[in-house]
C-alpha positions in Angstrom: -4.4 14.3 3.0 -7.2 12.8 5.1 -10.5 12.1 3.4 -13.2 11.7 6.0 -17.0 11.6 5.7 -18.7 14.9 6.7 -21.4 13.4 8.8 -22.4 10.4 10.9 -21.6 7.2 9.2 -22.0 3.8 11.0 -20.4 1.8 8.1 -17.3 4.0 8.3 -16.7 3.8 12.0 -17.4 0.1 12.0 -14.7 -0.6 9.3 -12.4 2.0 10.9 -12.5 0.4 14.4 -11.9 -3.1 12.8 -8.7 -1.8 11.2 -7.5 -0.1 14.4 -8.2 -3.2 16.4 -6.0 -5.1 14.0 -3.2 -2.6 14.5 -3.4 -3.2 18.3 -2.7 -6.9 18.1 0.4 -8.2 19.8 3.2 -8.9 17.3 2.9 -12.6 16.2 4.9 -14.0 13.3 2.4 -16.8 13.0 -0.3 -14.2 12.3 1.4 -11.2 10.6 -0.4 -8.1 9.6 0.3 -7.0 6.1 -0.9 -3.8 4.5 -1.4 -3.6 0.7 -1.9 -0.6 -1.6 -1.4 0.4 -5.2 -0.3 3.5 -7.0 1.1 4.6 -10.3 4.1 6.6 -11.5 4.1 8.6 -14.8 7.3 8.0 -16.7 8.7 11.2 -18.2 11.5 11.4 -20.8 13.6 14.5 -21.3 13.3 16.1 -24.8 16.4 18.2 -24.2 19.3 17.5 -21.7 18.9 19.2 -18.4 21.4 21.2 -16.5 23.1 19.3 -13.7 23.1 20.6 -10.2 26.1 22.2 -8.6 26.9 23.8 -5.2 24.3 26.4 -4.5 22.1 25.5 -7.5 19.6 22.7 -8.0 19.4 20.7 -11.2 17.2 22.3 -13.9 15.0 20.7 -16.5 13.5 22.0 -19.7 9.7 22.7 -19.5 9.2 20.4 -22.5 9.0 16.6 -21.9 7.7 13.4 -23.3 5.3 11.0 -21.5 6.8 7.5 -21.6 4.2 5.2 -20.1 2.8 4.6 -16.6 4.4 2.3 -14.1 1.9 0.5 -11.8 3.1 -0.2 -8.3 1.6 -2.9 -6.0 2.9 -2.8 -2.5 2.8 -5.3 0.3 4.3 -4.2 3.6 4.4 -5.5 7.2 4.7 -2.2 9.0 5.3 -3.7 12.5 8.3 -5.9 11.5 9.9 -3.5 9.0 9.3 -5.4 5.7 7.9 -4.4 2.3 7.8 -5.7 -1.3 6.7 -3.6 -4.3 5.9 -5.2 -7.6 6.1 -3.0 -10.7 4.0 -3.6 -13.8 2.9 -1.6 -16.9 -0.8 -1.9 -16.1 -3.2 -2.9 -13.4 -5.0 -6.2 -13.6 -6.7 -8.6 -11.2 -4.2 -11.2 -12.3 -1.2 -9.1 -11.2 -2.8 -8.5 -7.8 -3.5 -12.2 -7.5 0.0 -13.2 -8.4 1.3 -10.7 -5.8 -0.9 -12.3 -3.1 0.3 -15.8 -4.1 3.9 -14.7 -3.6 3.0 -13.2 -0.3 1.5 -16.4 1.0 3.8 -19.0 -0.6 7.1 -17.2 -0.4 7.2 -14.0 1.8 5.3 -15.6 4.7 5.3 -19.2 3.8 5.5 -20.2 7.5 2.6 -18.1 8.7 -0.6 -19.7 9.8 -2.8 -16.8 8.7 -2.0 -13.4 7.1 -4.2 -10.5 7.9 -4.3 -8.4 4.7 -5.4 -4.8 5.2 -6.4 -2.9 1.9 -9.0 -0.8 0.3 -12.1 -2.4 -1.3 -11.1 -2.0 -4.9 -13.1 -4.5 -7.0 -10.0 -6.5 -7.8 -9.1 -7.0 -4.1 -11.2 -10.0 -3.5 -11.0 -13.7 -3.3 -12.7 -13.9 -6.7 -9.5 -12.5 -8.3 -7.6 -15.5 -7.0 -10.2 -17.9 -8.7 -9.8 -15.9 -11.9 -6.0 -16.4 -11.8 -5.5 -19.9 -10.5 -6.9 -23.4 -10.4 -9.7 -23.7 -7.7 -7.5 -25.8 -5.3 -4.7 -23.2 -5.5 -7.2 -20.3 -4.9 -8.8 -22.1 -2.0 -5.4 -22.9 -0.4 -4.4 -19.2 -0.6 -7.6 -18.0 0.9 -7.4 -20.5 3.7 -4.2 -18.6 4.8 -5.7 -15.0 4.4 -8.0 -12.8 6.4 -9.0 -9.7 4.4 -9.6 -6.5 6.3 -10.9 -3.5 4.3 -10.5 0.2 5.1 -13.7 2.1 4.9 -14.7 4.2 2.0 -13.0 7.7 2.4 -10.7 6.0 4.9 -7.6 5.1 2.8 -5.5 7.0 5.3 -6.1 4.1 7.7 -3.9 1.9 5.5 -0.3 2.1 6.6 0.9 1.1 3.1 0.0 4.7 2.2 2.7 5.9 4.6 5.2 3.7 2.8 4.2 5.2 -0.6 4.6 8.7 0.9 8.2 7.9 1.9 8.9 6.3 -1.4 7.5 9.3 -3.3 9.6 11.8 -1.3 12.8 9.9 -1.5 12.7 8.5 -5.1 10.1 10.2 -7.2 10.8 13.8 -6.6 12.2 14.2 -10.1 11.4 13.0 -13.6 11.7 9.2 -14.0 12.3 8.3 -17.7 11.2 4.7 -18.0 9.9 1.5 -16.5 13.3 0.1 -15.9 14.4 3.1 -13.9 11.2 2.9 -11.8 11.8 -0.7 -11.1 15.5 -0.1 -10.2 14.6 2.8 -7.9 11.8 0.8 -6.1 13.9 -2.3 -5.7 16.9 -0.4 -4.2 14.6 1.6 -1.9 12.7 -1.4 -0.6 16.0 -3.3 -0.1 17.4 -0.4 1.9 14.3 -0.1 4.0 14.2 -3.8 4.6 17.9 -3.9 5.6 17.2 -1.1 8.1 13.9 -2.9 9.3 12.2 0.5 9.0 8.8 0.2 10.8 5.8 2.6 11.2 5.0 4.1 14.6 1.2 4.1 14.3 -0.4 5.9 17.2 -4.0 6.5 16.2 -6.2 4.2 18.2 -9.9 3.4 18.6 -10.0 5.5 21.8 -8.6 8.5 19.8 -11.1 8.0 17.1 -14.1 8.0 19.5 -12.9 11.4 20.7 -11.5 13.1 17.7 -14.0 11.7 15.2 -16.9 11.7 17.5 -19.1 13.5 15.0 -19.0 10.4 12.7 -20.5 8.1 15.3 -24.3 7.8 15.2 -26.1 9.4 18.0 -27.9 6.8 20.1 -31.2 7.9 21.6 -32.4 6.0 24.7 
Protein backbone atom coordinates (compact mmCIF):
# COMPACT_ATOMS: atom_id res chain seq x y z
CA UNK A 1 0.00 0.00 0.00
CA UNK A 2 1.40 3.38 -0.98
CA UNK A 3 1.38 6.19 1.54
CA UNK A 4 1.70 9.55 -0.23
CA UNK A 5 1.24 13.09 1.12
CA UNK A 6 -2.14 14.58 0.16
CA UNK A 7 -0.78 17.93 -1.01
CA UNK A 8 2.26 19.82 -2.27
CA UNK A 9 5.36 18.82 -0.36
CA UNK A 10 8.76 20.09 -1.50
CA UNK A 11 10.64 18.02 1.09
CA UNK A 12 8.92 14.85 -0.12
CA UNK A 13 9.65 15.38 -3.81
CA UNK A 14 13.25 16.39 -3.09
CA UNK A 15 13.94 13.18 -1.15
CA UNK A 16 11.95 11.09 -3.64
CA UNK A 17 13.91 12.36 -6.64
CA UNK A 18 17.17 11.72 -4.78
CA UNK A 19 16.22 8.07 -4.26
CA UNK A 20 15.03 7.69 -7.86
CA UNK A 21 18.26 9.20 -9.18
CA UNK A 22 20.22 6.65 -7.12
CA UNK A 23 18.19 3.86 -8.72
CA UNK A 24 19.12 5.13 -12.21
CA UNK A 25 22.85 4.84 -11.66
CA UNK A 26 24.76 2.41 -13.88
CA UNK A 27 25.63 -0.82 -12.09
CA UNK A 28 29.07 -0.46 -10.47
CA UNK A 29 30.43 -3.06 -8.05
CA UNK A 30 32.77 -0.44 -6.58
CA UNK A 31 29.77 1.68 -5.64
CA UNK A 32 26.89 -0.72 -4.89
CA UNK A 33 23.39 0.42 -3.99
CA UNK A 34 21.99 -1.41 -0.96
CA UNK A 35 18.47 -1.01 0.42
CA UNK A 36 17.81 -1.56 4.11
CA UNK A 37 14.54 -2.06 5.98
CA UNK A 38 13.20 -3.63 9.16
CA UNK A 39 10.05 -5.50 10.07
CA UNK A 40 8.80 -7.89 12.74
CA UNK A 41 7.11 -11.28 12.79
CA UNK A 42 4.80 -12.43 15.58
CA UNK A 43 5.63 -15.99 16.66
CA UNK A 44 2.51 -18.05 17.34
CA UNK A 45 2.41 -21.48 19.00
CA UNK A 46 -0.43 -23.91 18.51
CA UNK A 47 -2.42 -24.79 21.63
CA UNK A 48 -3.94 -27.82 19.93
CA UNK A 49 -2.59 -29.80 16.97
CA UNK A 50 -3.95 -28.64 13.62
CA UNK A 51 -5.35 -30.80 10.86
CA UNK A 52 -2.84 -31.38 8.03
CA UNK A 53 -3.75 -30.51 4.48
CA UNK A 54 -4.72 -33.14 1.96
CA UNK A 55 -5.76 -33.17 -1.70
CA UNK A 56 -8.63 -30.74 -2.13
CA UNK A 57 -8.39 -29.40 1.43
CA UNK A 58 -6.02 -26.88 3.00
CA UNK A 59 -4.45 -27.37 6.42
CA UNK A 60 -6.63 -26.15 9.29
CA UNK A 61 -5.71 -24.59 12.62
CA UNK A 62 -7.60 -24.14 15.85
CA UNK A 63 -8.76 -20.59 16.55
CA UNK A 64 -6.93 -20.67 19.89
CA UNK A 65 -3.21 -19.95 19.89
CA UNK A 66 -0.41 -18.69 22.14
CA UNK A 67 1.83 -15.73 21.37
CA UNK A 68 5.47 -16.74 21.63
CA UNK A 69 7.53 -13.60 21.20
CA UNK A 70 8.34 -11.32 18.28
CA UNK A 71 11.17 -11.81 15.80
CA UNK A 72 12.75 -8.61 14.53
CA UNK A 73 14.11 -8.74 10.97
CA UNK A 74 16.81 -6.40 9.63
CA UNK A 75 17.26 -6.69 5.88
CA UNK A 76 20.09 -5.51 3.64
CA UNK A 77 19.58 -6.14 -0.07
CA UNK A 78 21.31 -5.14 -3.29
CA UNK A 79 18.30 -5.28 -5.64
CA UNK A 80 20.21 -4.76 -8.88
CA UNK A 81 22.67 -7.62 -8.37
CA UNK A 82 20.30 -10.09 -6.69
CA UNK A 83 21.74 -10.30 -3.18
CA UNK A 84 20.17 -10.00 0.26
CA UNK A 85 20.92 -10.75 3.92
CA UNK A 86 18.40 -10.75 6.75
CA UNK A 87 19.42 -10.71 10.40
CA UNK A 88 16.93 -12.03 12.96
CA UNK A 89 16.89 -10.79 16.56
CA UNK A 90 14.48 -10.83 19.49
CA UNK A 91 14.26 -7.03 19.72
CA UNK A 92 15.19 -3.85 17.90
CA UNK A 93 18.16 -1.80 19.07
CA UNK A 94 20.59 0.69 17.57
CA UNK A 95 23.39 -1.77 18.41
CA UNK A 96 21.88 -4.50 16.26
CA UNK A 97 21.46 -2.10 13.34
CA UNK A 98 25.05 -0.91 13.75
CA UNK A 99 26.37 -4.47 13.80
CA UNK A 100 24.43 -5.25 10.63
CA UNK A 101 25.96 -2.21 8.93
CA UNK A 102 29.44 -3.25 10.05
CA UNK A 103 28.95 -6.71 8.54
CA UNK A 104 27.72 -5.07 5.34
CA UNK A 105 30.85 -2.92 5.03
CA UNK A 106 33.52 -5.30 6.32
CA UNK A 107 32.26 -8.62 4.94
CA UNK A 108 29.40 -8.41 2.44
CA UNK A 109 30.97 -5.60 0.36
CA UNK A 110 34.49 -5.49 1.73
CA UNK A 111 35.96 -4.51 -1.65
CA UNK A 112 33.52 -1.70 -2.38
CA UNK A 113 34.81 1.85 -2.37
CA UNK A 114 31.52 3.32 -1.14
CA UNK A 115 28.12 1.75 -0.41
CA UNK A 116 24.99 3.82 -0.97
CA UNK A 117 22.54 2.73 1.74
CA UNK A 118 18.88 3.55 1.03
CA UNK A 119 16.63 3.43 4.11
CA UNK A 120 13.94 5.28 6.04
CA UNK A 121 14.84 7.93 8.60
CA UNK A 122 14.19 5.93 11.76
CA UNK A 123 16.10 7.50 14.62
CA UNK A 124 18.51 4.54 14.86
CA UNK A 125 19.46 4.74 11.18
CA UNK A 126 22.22 7.30 11.64
CA UNK A 127 25.97 7.52 11.98
CA UNK A 128 25.44 8.23 15.66
CA UNK A 129 24.38 4.60 16.18
CA UNK A 130 27.79 3.49 14.89
CA UNK A 131 29.52 5.71 17.45
CA UNK A 132 27.29 4.25 20.17
CA UNK A 133 28.25 0.72 19.16
CA UNK A 134 31.95 0.93 18.29
CA UNK A 135 35.18 2.73 19.07
CA UNK A 136 35.45 6.10 17.26
CA UNK A 137 38.06 4.91 14.78
CA UNK A 138 35.86 1.96 13.78
CA UNK A 139 32.74 4.10 13.46
CA UNK A 140 34.59 6.67 11.34
CA UNK A 141 36.07 4.00 9.08
CA UNK A 142 32.61 2.55 8.47
CA UNK A 143 31.08 5.95 7.71
CA UNK A 144 33.88 6.72 5.27
CA UNK A 145 32.61 3.83 3.13
CA UNK A 146 28.90 4.70 3.40
CA UNK A 147 26.57 7.22 1.79
CA UNK A 148 23.16 7.38 3.46
CA UNK A 149 20.11 8.13 1.30
CA UNK A 150 16.79 8.49 3.13
CA UNK A 151 13.36 7.85 1.70
CA UNK A 152 10.93 10.71 2.41
CA UNK A 153 8.39 10.60 5.20
CA UNK A 154 5.30 8.80 3.83
CA UNK A 155 7.54 7.38 1.10
CA UNK A 156 8.67 4.01 2.41
CA UNK A 157 7.30 2.46 -0.81
CA UNK A 158 10.36 3.94 -2.52
CA UNK A 159 12.57 1.49 -0.62
CA UNK A 160 13.07 -1.66 -2.68
CA UNK A 161 13.77 -3.62 0.50
CA UNK A 162 10.01 -3.45 1.08
CA UNK A 163 9.54 -5.44 -2.14
CA UNK A 164 11.81 -8.13 -0.72
CA UNK A 165 9.86 -8.27 2.53
CA UNK A 166 6.63 -8.55 0.55
CA UNK A 167 7.97 -11.62 -1.28
CA UNK A 168 9.27 -13.10 1.97
CA UNK A 169 5.92 -12.64 3.67
CA UNK A 170 3.99 -14.33 0.86
CA UNK A 171 6.39 -17.25 0.53
CA UNK A 172 7.30 -17.95 4.17
CA UNK A 173 4.97 -16.26 6.63
CA UNK A 174 1.54 -17.13 5.23
CA UNK A 175 1.04 -19.48 8.19
CA UNK A 176 1.67 -19.54 11.93
CA UNK A 177 5.36 -19.55 12.84
CA UNK A 178 5.91 -21.07 16.32
CA UNK A 179 9.26 -19.68 17.48
CA UNK A 180 12.36 -17.63 16.78
CA UNK A 181 14.38 -20.62 15.58
CA UNK A 182 11.77 -21.43 12.93
CA UNK A 183 11.74 -17.80 11.77
CA UNK A 184 15.52 -17.80 11.48
CA UNK A 185 15.57 -21.11 9.58
CA UNK A 186 12.85 -19.95 7.19
CA UNK A 187 14.53 -16.62 6.54
CA UNK A 188 18.00 -18.12 6.01
CA UNK A 189 16.70 -20.76 3.60
CA UNK A 190 14.64 -18.19 1.69
CA UNK A 191 17.53 -15.72 1.38
CA UNK A 192 19.92 -18.48 0.29
CA UNK A 193 17.52 -19.60 -2.44
CA UNK A 194 16.95 -16.02 -3.65
CA UNK A 195 20.70 -15.38 -3.68
CA UNK A 196 21.36 -18.62 -5.53
CA UNK A 197 18.85 -17.52 -8.18
CA UNK A 198 20.31 -13.98 -8.14
CA UNK A 199 16.73 -12.68 -7.97
CA UNK A 200 16.66 -8.96 -8.80
CA UNK A 201 13.97 -6.29 -8.72
CA UNK A 202 12.80 -4.71 -11.97
CA UNK A 203 12.23 -1.16 -10.71
CA UNK A 204 10.52 0.98 -13.36
CA UNK A 205 9.25 4.08 -11.55
CA UNK A 206 11.44 7.02 -12.55
CA UNK A 207 11.79 10.72 -11.82
CA UNK A 208 10.07 11.44 -15.12
CA UNK A 209 7.14 9.23 -14.07
CA UNK A 210 6.96 10.99 -10.70
CA UNK A 211 6.78 14.44 -12.28
CA UNK A 212 3.74 13.31 -14.27
CA UNK A 213 1.89 10.91 -11.96
CA UNK A 214 2.65 12.78 -8.74
CA UNK A 215 2.55 16.28 -10.21
CA UNK A 216 0.17 17.45 -7.47
CA UNK A 217 2.96 16.99 -4.90
CA UNK A 218 5.28 19.43 -6.65
CA UNK A 219 5.04 23.06 -5.47
CA UNK A 220 3.45 25.42 -7.97
CA UNK A 221 6.04 27.95 -9.12
CA UNK A 222 4.68 31.43 -9.84
CA UNK A 223 6.72 33.65 -12.16
